[in-house]
C-alpha positions as CSV (number, residue, x, y, z in Angstrom):
1,M,-107.4,48.2,-180.2
2,S,-109.2,50.3,-182.8
3,L,-109.4,49.2,-186.5
4,P,-107.5,52.3,-187.8
5,K,-104.7,51.7,-185.3
6,R,-104.4,48.1,-186.3
7,K,-104.2,49.1,-189.9
8,R,-101.4,51.5,-189.2
9,M,-99.5,48.9,-187.2
10,F,-100.0,46.3,-189.9
11,K,-98.8,48.8,-192.6
12,K,-95.7,49.7,-190.6
13,T,-94.9,46.1,-189.9
14,S,-95.4,45.1,-193.5
15,H,-93.1,48.0,-194.6
16,T,-90.3,46.8,-192.2
17,L,-90.6,43.2,-193.3
18,G,-90.7,44.3,-197.0
19,A,-87.6,46.3,-196.5
20,L,-85.8,43.4,-194.9
21,V,-86.8,40.9,-197.6
22,C,-85.8,43.3,-200.4
23,A,-82.5,44.0,-198.7
24,A,-81.9,40.2,-198.3
25,M,-82.7,39.5,-201.9
26,C,-80.5,42.4,-203.2
27,G,-77.7,41.4,-200.9
28,S,-77.8,37.8,-202.1
29,T,-77.7,39.1,-205.7
30,L,-74.6,41.2,-204.9
31,L,-72.9,38.2,-203.2
32,M,-73.5,36.1,-206.3
33,V,-72.1,38.8,-208.5
34,A,-69.1,39.3,-206.2
35,Q,-68.3,35.6,-206.2
36,A,-69.0,34.9,-209.9
37,D,-65.4,35.0,-211.1
38,E,-63.6,35.6,-207.8
39,Q,-60.1,34.2,-208.7
40,Y,-57.9,37.1,-207.6
41,N,-56.0,35.2,-205.0
42,D,-53.6,38.1,-204.2
43,F,-56.4,40.4,-203.2
44,T,-55.6,42.5,-200.1
45,R,-58.5,43.1,-197.7
46,R,-58.4,46.7,-196.4
47,V,-60.2,49.0,-194.0
48,Y,-61.3,52.4,-195.3
49,V,-63.0,55.6,-194.1
50,G,-64.7,58.4,-196.0
51,A,-66.6,61.6,-195.8
52,G,-68.6,63.7,-198.2
53,V,-71.2,66.3,-198.9
54,G,-74.1,66.5,-201.3
55,A,-77.6,67.7,-202.2
56,T,-80.8,66.1,-200.9
57,Q,-84.4,66.0,-201.8
58,L,-86.8,65.3,-198.9
59,E,-90.5,64.5,-199.3
60,P,-92.0,64.1,-195.8
61,K,-95.6,62.9,-195.6
62,V,-97.7,65.7,-194.1
63,P,-100.8,64.6,-192.0
64,N,-103.4,66.9,-193.6
65,A,-104.1,69.1,-196.6
66,A,-103.5,72.3,-194.6
67,L,-99.8,71.5,-194.3
68,S,-97.5,71.3,-197.3
69,V,-93.8,71.0,-198.1
70,A,-92.6,74.5,-198.9
71,E,-88.9,73.6,-199.6
72,N,-87.8,70.0,-200.2
73,T,-84.1,70.5,-201.2
74,D,-81.1,71.1,-198.9
75,A,-77.5,70.2,-198.4
76,G,-76.3,67.2,-196.5
77,F,-73.1,65.4,-195.4
78,H,-72.1,61.9,-194.5
79,V,-69.3,59.7,-193.0
80,V,-68.6,56.0,-193.7
81,A,-66.4,53.2,-192.5
82,G,-65.9,50.1,-194.6
83,Y,-64.0,47.0,-195.3
84,D,-63.1,45.4,-198.7
85,F,-63.9,41.7,-198.4
86,T,-63.2,40.6,-202.0
87,S,-62.1,42.3,-205.2
88,R,-65.8,43.0,-206.0
89,L,-67.5,43.3,-202.6
90,S,-67.2,45.8,-199.8
91,A,-69.4,46.5,-196.8
92,E,-69.7,49.8,-194.9
93,V,-71.6,51.5,-192.1
94,Y,-72.8,55.0,-192.7
95,Y,-74.3,58.1,-191.0
96,A,-75.7,61.0,-192.9
97,D,-77.4,64.3,-192.0
98,L,-79.7,65.0,-194.9
99,G,-80.6,68.6,-194.0
100,A,-84.2,69.8,-193.6
101,A,-87.5,70.1,-195.4
102,E,-89.5,73.3,-194.7
103,I,-93.2,72.8,-193.8
104,A,-95.8,75.5,-194.5
105,F,-99.3,75.9,-193.0
106,L,-101.7,77.6,-195.5
107,G,-98.6,78.9,-197.3
108,E,-96.8,80.2,-194.2
109,N,-93.6,78.6,-193.1
110,V,-94.1,77.0,-189.6
111,G,-91.0,74.9,-189.1
112,D,-88.5,72.4,-190.5
113,I,-88.1,68.6,-190.4
114,N,-84.4,67.6,-190.1
115,Y,-83.5,64.1,-191.3
116,Q,-80.7,61.8,-190.1
117,V,-80.1,58.3,-191.5
118,Y,-77.7,55.5,-190.5
119,G,-77.2,51.9,-191.5
120,L,-75.2,49.1,-193.1
121,S,-74.9,48.5,-196.8
122,G,-73.0,46.3,-199.3
123,I,-71.2,47.6,-202.3
124,A,-70.6,45.5,-205.4
125,Y,-68.0,46.7,-207.9
126,L,-69.3,45.9,-211.4
127,V,-66.8,47.1,-213.9
128,N,-63.4,48.8,-213.9
129,S,-61.6,50.9,-216.5
130,R,-58.4,48.9,-216.2
131,S,-59.6,45.3,-215.8
132,G,-63.1,45.5,-217.3
133,F,-65.5,43.0,-215.9
134,K,-62.7,40.7,-214.6
135,S,-61.8,40.5,-210.9
136,N,-58.5,38.8,-211.2
137,A,-56.5,41.7,-212.5
138,N,-55.1,45.0,-211.3
139,G,-57.8,47.7,-211.3
140,M,-60.9,45.9,-209.8
141,G,-58.8,44.2,-207.1
142,T,-56.7,47.2,-206.2
143,R,-59.6,49.6,-206.3
144,E,-57.6,51.8,-208.8
145,G,-58.8,53.5,-211.9
146,L,-62.5,54.2,-212.5
147,S,-65.0,51.7,-211.2
148,L,-68.8,51.6,-211.3
149,Y,-70.6,50.1,-208.3
150,A,-74.1,49.4,-206.9
151,R,-75.2,49.7,-203.3
152,V,-77.9,48.0,-201.3
153,G,-78.5,48.3,-197.5
154,I,-80.8,48.8,-194.7
155,G,-80.8,51.2,-191.8
156,G,-82.7,53.6,-189.6
157,V,-84.0,57.1,-190.0
158,S,-84.9,59.8,-187.5
159,A,-86.5,63.3,-188.0
160,D,-86.0,66.2,-185.6
161,S,-88.6,68.9,-185.6
162,M,-90.4,71.5,-183.5
163,L,-93.6,70.3,-185.2
164,D,-95.6,67.4,-184.0
165,Y,-94.2,65.1,-186.6
166,K,-93.0,61.5,-186.6
167,V,-91.6,59.5,-189.4
168,N,-93.9,56.9,-190.9
169,H,-91.2,54.2,-191.0
170,A,-88.2,53.9,-188.7
171,T,-86.3,51.7,-191.2
172,H,-85.3,52.5,-194.7
173,L,-83.9,50.6,-197.7
174,A,-80.9,52.2,-199.3
175,L,-80.3,51.7,-203.0
176,G,-77.6,53.5,-204.9
177,L,-75.4,53.7,-208.0
178,G,-72.0,55.3,-208.1
179,A,-68.6,55.8,-209.7
180,E,-65.3,55.7,-207.8
181,Y,-61.9,56.7,-209.1
182,G,-59.0,55.2,-207.0
183,F,-55.4,56.3,-206.8
184,R,-52.3,54.2,-206.0
185,N,-51.9,56.0,-202.6
186,G,-55.2,54.5,-201.3
187,F,-57.3,57.7,-201.8
188,A,-60.4,57.6,-204.0
189,V,-63.1,60.0,-205.1
190,R,-66.7,58.9,-205.3
191,G,-69.8,60.3,-206.9
192,E,-73.1,58.6,-206.0
193,Y,-76.8,58.8,-206.2
194,R,-78.7,57.2,-203.4
195,A,-82.4,56.6,-202.8
196,L,-83.2,56.1,-199.1
197,D,-86.7,54.6,-199.2
198,T,-89.3,56.9,-200.8
199,D,-88.8,60.0,-198.7
200,Q,-85.2,60.9,-199.1
201,Q,-82.8,61.1,-202.1
202,Y,-79.1,62.0,-201.9
203,A,-76.6,62.9,-204.6
204,S,-73.1,63.2,-203.1
205,L,-69.4,63.6,-203.7
206,S,-67.0,62.1,-201.2
207,L,-63.3,61.3,-200.5
208,V,-62.3,57.8,-199.3
209,K,-59.0,56.6,-197.8
210,R,-58.0,52.9,-197.7
211,F,-55.3,51.8,-195.3
212,G,-52.6,49.1,-195.9
213,K,-50.3,48.2,-198.7
214,V,-52.1,46.6,-201.6
215,S,-51.0,43.3,-203.1
216,R,-50.7,43.7,-206.9
217,G,-51.4,40.4,-208.5
218,V,-49.4,38.8,-211.3
219,A,-51.6,40.1,-214.1
220,A,-51.0,43.4,-215.8
221,A,-52.9,44.8,-218.7
222,G,-52.0,43.0,-221.9
223,L,-49.1,41.0,-220.4
224,A,-49.2,37.2,-220.0
225,T,-47.3,35.4,-217.2
226,L,-45.6,32.0,-217.3
227,P,-46.7,29.1,-215.0
228,V,-43.3,28.6,-213.5
229,E,-42.1,28.0,-210.0
230,L,-40.2,30.6,-208.0
231,P,-36.5,29.9,-207.9
232,D,-34.7,29.5,-204.6
233,V,-32.8,32.7,-204.6
234,G,-32.4,33.7,-201.0
235,T,-30.1,36.4,-199.7
236,D,-27.3,33.8,-199.1
237,V,-27.1,32.9,-202.8
238,K,-24.2,34.4,-204.6
239,P,-24.5,35.9,-208.0
240,P,-22.8,34.1,-210.9
241,E,-19.0,34.3,-210.8
242,K,-18.5,35.1,-214.4
243,P,-18.3,38.8,-215.2
244,T,-20.8,40.8,-217.2
245,I,-19.9,40.9,-220.9
246,S,-17.5,43.7,-221.5
247,G,-19.1,46.8,-223.0
248,V,-22.6,45.6,-222.2
249,P,-22.9,45.1,-218.4
250,S,-26.7,45.4,-218.5
251,V,-29.6,47.0,-220.3
252,N,-32.2,49.0,-218.3
253,F,-36.0,49.4,-218.4
254,A,-38.6,51.9,-217.5
255,F,-40.8,51.4,-214.5
256,D,-43.1,48.3,-214.9
257,Q,-42.0,47.9,-218.6
258,S,-40.3,45.2,-220.6
259,V,-39.9,47.2,-223.8
260,I,-36.4,47.6,-225.3
261,S,-35.5,51.3,-225.3
262,S,-33.4,53.0,-227.9
263,L,-30.4,53.1,-225.6
264,A,-30.8,49.4,-224.8
265,A,-31.0,48.6,-228.5
266,I,-27.7,50.3,-229.1
267,K,-26.0,48.3,-226.4
268,L,-27.5,45.1,-227.7
269,D,-26.4,45.8,-231.3
270,E,-22.8,46.2,-230.0
271,L,-23.2,42.8,-228.3
272,V,-24.4,41.2,-231.5
273,A,-21.4,42.7,-233.3
274,A,-19.0,41.2,-230.7
275,V,-20.4,37.7,-230.3
276,G,-22.6,37.1,-233.2
277,D,-20.2,34.8,-235.1
278,S,-18.9,33.0,-232.1
279,D,-20.1,29.8,-230.4
280,E,-20.4,31.4,-227.0
281,T,-23.7,31.1,-225.2
282,L,-25.4,33.8,-223.2
283,T,-27.4,33.9,-220.0
284,L,-30.0,36.7,-219.8
285,E,-30.8,37.5,-216.2
286,G,-33.8,39.7,-215.5
287,H,-34.2,41.9,-212.4
288,T,-36.6,44.5,-211.0
289,D,-36.9,47.0,-208.2
290,W,-39.0,46.1,-205.1
291,I,-42.2,47.9,-206.0
292,A,-45.2,45.5,-206.3
293,S,-45.4,41.9,-205.0
294,E,-42.6,39.4,-205.1
295,R,-44.4,37.2,-207.6
296,Y,-45.3,40.0,-209.9
297,N,-41.7,41.2,-209.9
298,Y,-40.4,37.7,-210.7
299,D,-42.7,37.5,-213.7
300,L,-41.7,41.0,-214.8
301,S,-38.0,40.1,-214.6
302,L,-38.7,37.1,-216.9
303,R,-40.6,39.3,-219.4
304,R,-37.6,41.7,-219.5
305,A,-35.1,38.8,-220.1
306,E,-37.5,37.4,-222.8
307,S,-37.6,40.8,-224.5
308,V,-33.8,40.9,-224.7
309,R,-33.8,37.3,-226.0
310,R,-36.3,38.1,-228.8
311,Y,-34.3,41.2,-229.8
312,L,-31.0,39.3,-230.0
313,E,-32.8,36.5,-231.9
314,S,-34.1,39.1,-234.4
315,K,-30.5,40.2,-234.9
316,G,-29.3,36.7,-235.8
317,I,-28.3,35.2,-232.4
318,S,-29.7,31.6,-232.3
319,R,-32.3,30.9,-229.6
320,A,-30.4,27.8,-228.7
321,R,-27.4,29.9,-227.5
322,M,-29.5,31.9,-225.0
323,T,-30.8,31.0,-221.5
324,V,-33.4,33.1,-219.8
325,R,-33.5,33.5,-216.0
326,G,-35.6,35.7,-213.7
327,F,-34.5,37.0,-210.2
328,G,-37.3,39.5,-209.5
329,E,-36.3,41.9,-206.8
330,K,-33.9,39.5,-205.1
331,Q,-30.5,40.8,-206.5
332,P,-30.5,44.6,-206.4
333,I,-27.3,46.4,-207.3
334,A,-28.4,49.7,-205.8
335,S,-30.7,50.9,-203.0
336,N,-34.4,50.6,-203.7
337,E,-35.0,53.5,-201.3
338,T,-34.1,56.1,-204.1
339,A,-35.5,56.7,-207.6
340,E,-32.0,56.4,-209.0
341,G,-31.3,53.1,-207.2
342,R,-34.6,51.6,-208.4
343,A,-33.8,52.7,-212.0
344,S,-30.5,50.8,-211.8
345,N,-32.2,47.7,-210.5
346,R,-34.7,47.5,-213.4
347,R,-32.3,45.7,-215.7
348,V,-31.2,42.6,-217.6
349,D,-27.6,41.4,-217.0
350,I,-26.0,39.5,-219.9
351,R,-23.4,37.0,-219.0
352,I,-21.1,34.9,-221.1
353,N,-20.9,31.1,-220.5
């Protein structure tokens, strides 16, 4: 074997090994970042697919000075299929057609080199507009809101051309940075810049769809939860026999809120006027609709009942006279299939003891 051929083989092998080592190191870093504060136990693993288009910059290595790259930009497209492993880490396979670079011989166009790439990459979600750098909160874990992410992967590259051209390296290292905005319905929009080794660069815009119902943990922005056990409130448990206080059967709340509305305040003021000077005790029973997880709804029902307690206490009702209970989504009074029914179920019932 000739010395030049040995040098080319050694250079090609070194490039492949270097790409593998770099991918392994970057992948290990992403895994450490992903597991750094992985405490979001309610995370839902989901499959997703996506497709997009973008602009490419291609820089093929021409074999001699008579050949040159006449046009190095083009349009491309890609498809992906992925899986969310943790609230920070996803993995996906991809295929992309990066378009073509035009090759000229002494200034005259003599053909194109068309690039296709494919491979496997890991994506680490770094920060989210709703949960910040934390992974144990809605936003990062649900892939909703605006997230910034980094990509590292390895794959193959092929080049089709009428010219006598072969790619220098059949493998490539993929590095990228991107932003993703996710919606509650599982759809997301991505914008990303990706460098595929030294020959190809790709800036893209894509649409992603995740499948499956997401679990929404117990933490919502700015709201604390109580470390309490779920009550045994199965479907066979009957509601309390005592009727709702006359004139104030319940007070209702907006979706995912525990703030006392102006209408609820009027009803509670009437209650204070009726029982404020008596020795009667009150049980405040919080309820929710069925949207979100059972644990989250239980905590939300407690927060609603606590809001009513704090309001009544501010109006002179002693804390000792009030008991707070949460039932979550377990005791609806209307169908959760309709918006009107869910609005009725977002309530606190006030019972006299």
